[in-house]
C-alpha positions, 0 to 999 in steps of 0.5 A: 454765425455767418448764417444768422447774419445773412438771415437777419440781413434778408429779414431786414431787407438790407441791400448790399451796401449794409451788413449785419456785423454783430448780434447780441442776444440777451435771453434774460432781458428779452432783447436782441441788438443787431449791429449794422455796418455800411460796406460801401456804395451810395447812401440815400439822403433823409432830407432830399431822398437823393443819393450821395457818397459818405463824407463823414462819420456820425456818432453811432445811433440806435433805432427801435425795431419791431419785436422779434419773437417777443424780444425787443429789437434794436438796430445800431449803426 
């Protein structure tokens, strides 16, 4: 399983501060859900584009990603 997580990290272009922690594949629903975790380091602010440290824990969010081999793909972090 470690190989698929490493492979998906590379495909998503994640740096060392993010890791793929879990992959849920639903072949009947044509969906793949990739769970990401922050592994430390600075985060980039979406408002000012500056780097800052993590101060709080926001609720988990889900983003729709490009399809993976005709499977709808979601990222959760």
